[in-house]
DRENBAVO-603373 format. One line per field, with one value per residue (C-alpha): residue in three letters; residue number from 0; x, y, z. Coordinates in steps of 0.02 Angstrom, whole numbers. Example, Ala and Ser with C-alpha at 12.3 -4.5 7.8 and 13.67 -1.06 7.14 Angstrom:
<recs>
residu: [ALA:SER]
num: [0:1]
u: [615:684]
v: [-225:-53]
w: [390:357]
</recs>
This chain:
<recs>
residu: [MET:PHE:LEU:ASP:PHE:MET:PHE:GLU:LYS:PHE:LYS:GLU:ASN:GLY:THR:ASN:ASP:ALA:ILE:ILE:TRP:LYS:ASP:LYS:SER:TYR:SER:TYR:LYS:TRP:ILE:LEU:SER:ARG:ILE:PHE:GLU:TRP:GLN:LYS:ILE:ILE:ASP:THR:HIS:ASP:ILE:ALA:SER:GLY:SER:VAL:ALA:ILE:LEU:GLU:ALA:ASP:PHE:SER:PRO:ASN:SER:ILE:ALA:LEU:PHE:LEU:SER:LEU:ILE:GLU:LYS:GLY:CYS:THR:LEU:VAL:PRO:LEU:THR:SER:SER:VAL:GLU:VAL:LYS:LYS:PRO:GLU:PHE:ILE:GLU:ILE:ALA:GLN:GLY:GLU:VAL:SER:PHE:GLN:ILE:ASP:LYS:ASN:ASP:ASN:PHE:THR:ILE:LYS:LYS:LEU:ASP:HIS:LEU:ALA:ASP:HIS:GLN:TYR:TYR:GLN:LYS:LEU:LYS:GLU:LEU:GLY:HIS:PRO:GLY:LEU:VAL:VAL:PHE:SER:SER:GLY:SER:THR:GLY:LYS:ASN:LYS:ALA:SER:VAL:HIS:ASP:LEU:VAL:PRO:LEU:LEU:GLU:LYS:TYR:LYS:VAL:PRO:ARG:HIS:THR:LEU:ARG:THR:ILE:THR:PHE:LEU:LEU:TYR:ASP:HIS:LEU:GLY:GLY:VAL:ASN:THR:MET:LEU:TYR:THR:LEU:SER:ASN:ALA:GLY:CYS:ILE:VAL:THR:VAL:GLN:ASP:ARG:ASN:PRO:ASP:ALA:VAL:LEU:ARG:ILE:ILE:GLU:LYS:HIS:LYS:VAL:GLU:LEU:LEU:PRO:SER:SER:PRO:THR:PHE:LEU:ASN:LEU:VAL:LEU:LEU:SER:GLU:VAL:TYR:LYS:LYS:TYR:ASN:LEU:SER:THR:LEU:LYS:THR:VAL:THR:TYR:GLY:THR:GLU:PRO:MET:PRO:GLU:GLY:THR:LEU:LYS:ARG:LEU:ASN:LYS:ILE:LEU:PRO:LYS:VAL:LYS:PHE:VAL:GLN:THR:TYR:GLY:LEU:SER:GLU:VAL:GLY:VAL:LEU:ARG:ALA:LYS:SER:LYS:SER:SER:ASP:SER:LEU:TRP:VAL:LYS:ILE:GLY:GLY:GLU:GLY:PHE:GLU:THR:LYS:ILE:VAL:GLU:GLY:ILE:LEU:TRP:ILE:LYS:ALA:LYS:SER:ALA:MET:TYR:GLY:TYR:LEU:ASN:ALA:PRO:SER:PRO:PHE:THR:GLU:ASP:GLY:TRP:LEU:ILE:THR:GLY:ASP:VAL:VAL:GLU:GLN:ASP:GLY:GLU:TYR:ILE:ARG:ILE:LEU:GLY:ARG:LYS:SER:GLU:ILE:ILE:ASN:VAL:GLY:GLY:GLU:LYS:VAL:TYR:PRO:VAL:GLU:VAL:GLU:ASN:VAL:ILE:GLN:ASP:MET:GLU:GLY:VAL:GLU:ASP:VAL:MET:VAL:GLY:GLY:GLU:PRO:ASN:PRO:ILE:THR:GLY:GLN:ILE:VAL:THR:ALA:LYS:VAL:LYS:LEU:SER:THR:ASN:GLU:THR:LEU:SER:GLU:PHE:ARG:LYS:ARG:MET:ARG:MET:PHE:CYS:LYS:ASP:LYS:LEU:GLN:ASN:PHE:LYS:ILE:PRO:GLN:LYS:VAL:ILE:ILE:VAL:SER:ASP:ASP:LEU:TYR:SER:GLU:ARG:PHE:LYS:LYS:ILE:ARG:ALA:ASN]
num: [0:1:2:3:4:5:6:7:8:9:10:11:12:13:14:15:16:17:18:19:20:21:22:23:24:25:26:27:28:29:30:31:32:33:34:35:36:37:38:39:40:41:42:43:44:45:46:47:48:49:50:51:52:53:54:55:56:57:58:59:60:61:62:63:64:65:66:67:68:69:70:71:72:73:74:75:76:77:78:79:80:81:82:83:84:85:86:87:88:89:90:91:92:93:94:95:96:97:98:99:100:101:102:103:104:105:106:107:108:109:110:111:112:113:114:115:116:117:118:119:120:121:122:123:124:125:126:127:128:129:130:131:132:133:134:135:136:137:138:139:140:141:142:143:144:145:146:147:148:149:150:151:152:153:154:155:156:157:158:159:160:161:162:163:164:165:166:167:168:169:170:171:172:173:174:175:176:177:178:179:180:181:182:183:184:185:186:187:188:189:190:191:192:193:194:195:196:197:198:199:200:201:202:203:204:205:206:207:208:209:210:211:212:213:214:215:216:217:218:219:220:221:222:223:224:225:226:227:228:229:230:231:232:233:234:235:236:237:238:239:240:241:242:243:244:245:246:247:248:249:250:251:252:253:254:255:256:257:258:259:260:261:262:263:264:265:266:267:268:269:270:271:272:273:274:275:276:277:278:279:280:281:282:283:284:285:286:287:288:289:290:291:292:293:294:295:296:297:298:299:300:301:302:303:304:305:306:307:308:309:310:311:312:313:314:315:316:317:318:319:320:321:322:323:324:325:326:327:328:329:330:331:332:333:334:335:336:337:338:339:340:341:342:343:344:345:346:347:348:349:350:351:352:353:354:355:356:357:358:359:360:361:362:363:364:365:366:367:368:369:370:371:372:373:374:375:376:377:378:379:380:381:382:383:384:385:386:387:388:389:390:391:392:393:394:395:396:397:398:399:400:401:402:403:404:405:406:407:408:409:410:411:412:413:414:415:416:417:418:419:420:421:422:423:424:425:426:427:428:429:430:431:432:433:434:435:436:437:438:439:440:441:442:443:444:445:446]
u: [-429:-381:-557:-669:-774:-779:-828:-966:-1035:-1032:-1134:-1261:-1275:-1263:-1392:-1340:-1248:-1050:-986:-1055:-933:-955:-1151:-1148:-1189:-1084:-1165:-1073:-1108:-1003:-858:-838:-821:-698:-592:-610:-541:-415:-340:-340:-242:-117:-70:-69:75:172:146:195:127:244:277:273:134:132:-54:-54:-260:-393:-555:-646:-722:-565:-442:-569:-559:-382:-339:-438:-379:-199:-238:-280:-141:-27:52:113:4:75:-49:-13:-129:-91:-83:105:143:301:358:304:480:549:418:410:612:593:452:565:419:419:265:174:-28:-93:-264:-307:-470:-578:-543:-420:-260:-90:30:216:353:491:658:671:725:605:725:699:683:496:468:563:453:290:342:395:212:133:42:-14:54:16:157:71:193:153:80:252:167:278:452:495:380:413:340:242:243:94:58:-139:-170:-197:-265:-408:-453:-560:-670:-727:-832:-1009:-1051:-1160:-1200:-1189:-1189:-1014:-930:-734:-668:-491:-376:-350:-161:-225:-235:-398:-455:-402:-497:-655:-646:-623:-745:-884:-855:-843:-1022:-1098:-1124:-1102:-942:-993:-828:-798:-691:-658:-650:-705:-842:-971:-943:-941:-1105:-1182:-1135:-1202:-1366:-1379:-1324:-1417:-1237:-1252:-1067:-954:-760:-670:-550:-559:-482:-619:-767:-702:-710:-884:-932:-829:-919:-1081:-1116:-1221:-1370:-1371:-1416:-1514:-1415:-1567:-1490:-1313:-1301:-1135:-977:-810:-669:-479:-293:-276:-348:-526:-556:-696:-773:-789:-864:-987:-1053:-1048:-1185:-1275:-1297:-1322:-1404:-1460:-1291:-1177:-1005:-878:-691:-567:-396:-274:-92:-2:117:-30:-201:-378:-433:-609:-659:-809:-850:-908:-1050:-1061:-1007:-884:-687:-655:-644:-629:-503:-455:-558:-510:-320:-256:-194:-152:-89:-22:147:181:50:91:-7:55:-19:15:-70:-90:-111:47:165:331:413:474:567:650:688:728:586:480:429:513:569:403:308:252:222:253:133:210:19:12:-173:-268:-378:-538:-573:-604:-598:-448:-424:-286:-194:-75:98:235:353:231:210:284:371:373:485:447:259:187:92:-22:-51:-232:-284:-232:-293:-467:-487:-421:-523:-676:-626:-748:-646:-525:-532:-393:-250:-96:8:181:341:487:658:679:845:743:589:654:523:375:197:164:12:-4:-168:-292:-417:-590:-571:-471:-394:-205:-91:-66:-277:-304:-155:-260:-410:-339:-257:-417:-513:-389:-345:-490:-466:-295:-150:-57:94:-4:-59:48:174:207:75:97:-66:-62:-158:-112:-204:-130:-179:-132:-216:-256:-357:-240:-136:47:140:329:447]
v: [384:287:196:331:324:121:138:264:135:3:107:154:-34:-103:-243:-281:-446:-414:-592:-763:-884:-1068:-1034:-902:-724:-581:-406:-239:-204:-349:-318:-129:-202:-328:-203:-106:-266:-295:-123:-157:-326:-229:-95:-217:-308:-157:-177:2:97:49:-137:-253:-395:-564:-620:-805:-838:-842:-750:-754:-651:-628:-607:-467:-364:-385:-340:-195:-144:-150:-15:94:65:113:-51:-142:-305:-450:-589:-762:-924:-1113:-1103:-1038:-1161:-1227:-1042:-964:-940:-881:-751:-702:-662:-567:-456:-437:-478:-424:-494:-641:-663:-841:-877:-1040:-1150:-1126:-917:-922:-837:-826:-689:-698:-569:-618:-577:-470:-281:-199:-76:-90:88:64:24:183:265:215:255:440:467:375:279:85:-35:-200:-309:-440:-616:-630:-820:-863:-972:-904:-877:-818:-744:-564:-462:-304:-158:-35:114:73:254:273:92:140:293:198:111:291:303:213:62:-89:-170:-364:-538:-589:-748:-743:-859:-775:-798:-675:-654:-617:-436:-487:-562:-398:-308:-414:-394:-201:-174:-271:-196:-10:-27:-128:-287:-470:-569:-739:-860:-1027:-1156:-1264:-1193:-1342:-1320:-1401:-1321:-1138:-1175:-1249:-1099:-981:-1080:-1082:-897:-803:-758:-621:-602:-718:-672:-827:-889:-961:-1115:-1140:-1094:-1235:-1359:-1300:-1357:-1510:-1560:-1523:-1478:-1319:-1445:-1465:-1307:-1158:-1015:-887:-762:-751:-595:-576:-686:-582:-685:-624:-690:-775:-785:-853:-988:-931:-1085:-1109:-921:-967:-1122:-1036:-894:-1039:-1129:-974:-854:-728:-689:-564:-620:-486:-485:-397:-341:-310:-345:-366:-194:-75:-140:-195:-81:-45:-150:-158:-306:-275:-406:-556:-672:-552:-573:-378:-272:-82:-61:95:208:349:335:236:283:142:138:9:8:-121:-221:-223:-154:-18:46:197:211:329:154:80:-7:68:-94:-263:-299:-449:-382:-209:-95:-135:42:151:327:400:282:154:-29:-123:-275:-382:-436:-441:-365:-327:-144:-109:64:79:-110:-221:-401:-492:-633:-690:-651:-601:-699:-859:-834:-994:-946:-1097:-1043:-871:-878:-845:-964:-888:-1053:-985:-987:-1177:-1213:-1144:-1271:-1417:-1381:-1389:-1581:-1717:-1798:-1656:-1597:-1480:-1437:-1329:-1267:-1219:-1214:-1332:-1301:-1371:-1372:-1343:-1222:-1141:-1213:-1334:-1317:-1439:-1485:-1555:-1647:-1708:-1840:-1919:-2041:-2201:-2162:-2209:-2064:-2127:-2124:-1957:-1889:-1959:-1883:-1719:-1685:-1730:-1608:-1454:-1483:-1361:-1254:-1220:-1188:-1330:-1259:-1222:-1402:-1464:-1598:-1662:-1719:-1770:-1858:-1813:-1868:-1720:-1552:-1413:-1286:-1220:-1184:-1024:-1108:-1046:-1123:-1159:-1109:-1141:-1008]
w: [6059:5887:5880:5964:5792:5814:6004:5974:5854:5998:6111:6003:5961:6143:6129:5962:5901:5912:5888:5878:5949:5964:5936:6067:6036:6117:6141:6077:6276:6320:6180:6262:6436:6384:6299:6479:6562:6433:6454:6646:6607:6489:6627:6761:6655:6622:6421:6385:6213:6077:6130:6016:6043:5967:5957:5941:5922:5797:5802:5972:6101:6189:6037:5953:6120:6140:5972:5975:6157:6097:5958:6080:6196:6044:6034:5871:5847:5753:5724:5710:5677:5685:5503:5524:5684:5624:5569:5738:5825:5661:5640:5828:5808:5639:5714:5870:5993:6161:6247:6192:6202:6185:6170:6156:6072:6262:6229:6390:6374:6439:6423:6441:6412:6279:6267:6110:6088:5976:5894:5697:5629:5564:5770:5819:5703:5756:5939:5881:5807:5968:5833:5834:5708:5617:5557:5438:5369:5171:5134:5073:4930:4803:4904:5068:5207:5202:5370:5316:5446:5438:5530:5579:5583:5407:5392:5492:5393:5280:5420:5456:5308:5352:5238:5241:5415:5386:5456:5415:5425:5476:5341:5312:5443:5603:5536:5359:5304:5219:5395:5482:5363:5385:5574:5560:5413:5509:5688:5606:5545:5690:5593:5674:5664:5641:5705:5630:5718:5546:5383:5273:5164:5266:5415:5333:5240:5420:5513:5368:5372:5558:5594:5443:5375:5235:5177:5161:5113:5031:4910:4746:4808:4941:4815:4712:4844:4902:4706:4720:4872:4841:5010:4960:4921:5105:5172:5162:5096:5068:5183:5094:4989:4938:4922:4901:4845:4817:4857:4695:4508:4493:4370:4239:4240:4438:4437:4300:4401:4560:4467:4403:4580:4680:4562:4700:4782:4716:4686:4704:4669:4808:4778:4927:4955:5131:5051:5030:5115:5040:4895:4871:4711:4597:4495:4306:4349:4456:4339:4270:4311:4246:4409:4444:4587:4692:4794:4921:4958:4810:4658:4506:4348:4214:4152:4023:4059:4237:4385:4494:4654:4756:4933:5073:5188:5112:5245:5301:5224:5278:5431:5322:5151:5045:5015:4861:4813:4696:4733:4715:4819:4672:4723:4551:4610:4475:4413:4247:4187:4039:4034:3972:4020:4206:4212:4239:4225:4328:4200:4337:4416:4297:4373:4361:4165:4061:3917:3768:3627:3644:3675:3828:3931:4082:4215:4249:4067:4059:4223:4181:4050:4149:4274:4189:4140:4223:4374:4414:4578:4575:4456:4461:4307:4317:4192:4188:4099:3916:3812:3642:3703:3859:3963:3946:4025:4164:4273:4434:4427:4586:4522:4577:4453:4441:4280:4255:4205:4029:4018:4088:3974:3834:3893:3937:3757:3678:3793:3767:3584:3517:3681:3699:3573:3562:3670:3797:3823:3980:3911:4074:4194:4383:4466:4648:4809:4918:4922:4804:4934:5100:5263:5192:5049:4927:4797:4820:4677:4642:4636]
</recs>
C-alpha cells in the first residue's frame, strides 16, 4: 500500500542484487519474499497497525525487510543501533515502545512485547490517519537526545521520483535519518545496498573495492580519518563515483586534499535535519563548500544570517521537548550561513560561536587552520569563560607527534599567526589521546 511504488521496482529487477551482506548477495526477488514472510510473522504476533515497534539492529537482509514490512503494516518504527547501547532503556521508554525486534550480528531475530502504552498525541494522530511513523533520536552531540516523530507518508514522497541506480555503502547508521535516506533512496531506484559490519576506514574502503561501490555517504570526520590513515593507497577505488558528506561542517583543507587524492570522484555536500528530513543538495563544485539546498517540498530563507527551513516532510514534533517550529511552520535551524546568490556556506552553529571581547569566532574556521598542521590528527575548538574578554578560544588536539604541550603551543602560534587574527588563536590547548568523535563519526562538541 504505502510502498507499492517500491515493490513494483523490486518485481521489475527481481534477479538484480538488492543487498550485499557479509559478502553474500540477496536479490530483489529474495527481499520481496522475505517481506511477505515478515508480514506473516508480524500478524502471528498480533502486532497491530499503529503499534510502536523498536528495531534494535544494523543494516542486514532481515533488518531491511523488516523495516519495509512494518511500514506496510502502518506501524511506527523506532530504529536503535549499538551506538546508543547505554541509552537504549531510556530511548525505549521515551518512545513508548510496545514491541521490540532485536536482530543480532548473525541476522537472527527475537521479538518481545513491551509494557509501554503508546498514547502520545503524535501517535494518536498517526493512528487516526492510518499512517506509518518514524521516530529518530538526535545524536545529542551538543545536548540531550531529542526524539523526532515523523509521518512516513510525506517522507516517502520524494522516493517516488526516479533517480540514479547506484551501488551504495551503508556507512550512515540504521537509526540515523541519513542512514534511512540511504536505504530508501537505493531501494526505490533498484540500486544495491552494500552493508558494512565495521565502519573504520580500512574496512569501508576494502568493501568499496571488493563490491564495486559507486556511492559513499559519509561525514567529514570519517573522511579526515581516511586521509590520516592513508588506506586509500591500498585499494582500487576506481568504481567510486560520488562521496557525499554532511552532519557537520567540512574543513576546507580536508576537502581540497580529498579532491587531489581522488580527482575523479565527485564530492557533494548534503544537508538534513532530524526535524525536517534530508533536503536535495547541489555543491557549486567538487572542491567547494558552497551548496544549494532545497528541492520540492522545501522552502528556505535566511533571517539575520540564520538558515530557516519549512518542509512538507517536517516532523510532528519531539516526544520529549517543546516544538521548535514557529507558528507558521518554519524551523530556525541555528546554522549561521553566508549567502552567494542561490548558494550558501555553513559557518557553524550559532550556539557554538565564541565571543572574544565582542569579536565572533567560528570554531570551524580555527579548526580548518590547525587541522593543516603536520602531526595533527584531529582538533576540536571551543570557548571558555574569561573575566576580561568574556570568552577565550580553547582547543583539544590529538597528535601523532611526541611533542610536549609547550612545544606544540609554540609551533601552533607560529603556524597560525599569519592565518588567523590573534584573538582567534587558541589561548588554551589540551593534548588528548582519546578520539574527539562519536560512533556516528561526528565531533562531540560541548553544549
